[in-house]
N, C-alpha and C positions, 0 to 999 in steps of 0.2 A: 149273458144269461139275464132273464127278466125276473125281477123281484116283484111278485104280484102284490105284495102288501104295500110297498111304497110306489109301485108302478114305475120303477126306474130300470134302466138297462145298465148292467155291469159287464165289463169286458175282462176276459182272462188275459193277463199281461203277456203270457207266452203264446197265446193264440191257440193253444192246444185244446181241442174239444169245444171251441166256441162257435164253430160253424153250424152245428146241428144240435145245440144244447137241448132243445125242446122236441127233437125228432121223435123220441120214444114216449112222449107224454100222451097218455090216452085220456078219453073223456072222463073216466072215473077219477083219475089223478087230478085232472083240471078242476072237476067239481070239488074235490077235497081242498084244493088250493083256494078256490073261490069261497068256500065255507070258512076256511081259516082267515081269509081276508076280511070277510064280513064280521067275523067274531072279534077281530083285532082292530077294526077301524075306529077312528076317532068319533065318539058319539056326537060331538058338537059339529063335526064336519063329515057326515056320512057319504058313502059313495053315491054318485048320481045314478039313477035308474038307467039312464041312457048309456052310461059307461058299462054297466053290468050287461045290458042287452047286447052292446057292441062286443064285449068279451065272449059272450055265449055264441054270437054269430061267428066270431073268428075261430073258435074251437070247432064249430060245426064245419066251417070251410076247410080247416086243417084235416079233420077227420074224413070228410068227403074226398079230399085230394089224396089222402093216404089210401083209402079204399079203391079209388080210381087207379092209382099207381099199381097196387097189388093186382087188380083185375087185368090191367094192360100187360103186366109182367107175365101173368098166367096165360093170356092170349098169345103173347110172343113165344113162350115156351111151347105151347101147343102147336103153333105154326112151325117152329124149329123141329119139333119131334116128328111132325107130319112130313116135312122136307127130308129129314134124316131117314125116316123109315121107308120113304119112297126110293131111297138109294140102295136098299138091301138087294143084293144080287147083281148090282151094277158094278162095273169096273170104274174106279176113280183114280185120280192122281192128286196128291196134296202133300201137306207137311204134317208129320206126326208131332207129338208133344215135345220131342227133342229137336225140332226143326229139321229133321231128316226127310228127304223126299221118299214118298211111299206111293206105290202104284199096285193096285190089286182089286179083287172083288170084295165088296162090303158083305160081311157075314152076319153082323148084328149091330144093334144100336143100344147104347147105355147112356145114362145121364150122370155126370160127375160134376159136383159143385155147380149145378144148374146149367151145365153146358152139355149138349148132345155130343156124344163121341161115336164115331163110326169105327168098327173093328175090322181091320184088314189084316188077316193073319194074326200075328202076335203084336201088331202095332195098333195104336189108336190115333185117329185123326179127328180133331174138332171140326164140327160142321163148317165153321167160318174159315177153316184152313183148306177146304177142298178147292183145288185149282180148276179141275175140269172133270166132266164125266166122259169117259172114253166109250167109243162104240163097241 
């Protein structure tokens, strides 16, 4: 975890939660931390303007990367839904959620936990588990 006041990195000895400690930090929280850092800095040794600009640039990069990831995830979901809906009415062969082989006509598509599911009778097949589309 980064301590913005002293600009040091501290590590969690167990390693738990240390990989993405700042993953949920948004721009508003970052600015709150920066204001606290400015208010608590040593007046005889203030933060260099270049450091401040560098930190602002870094948070903008993180924010842009986060928005890009969300956009790409949404595009992928749209493509998966399009592929799944194109299978409605087609006969498929694949594995259901219990890893049992399922063959039959796709009746409808739903999304469960971000994964498109094809409904074949009473069974559901994840889009990624479709083995083949039968004639």
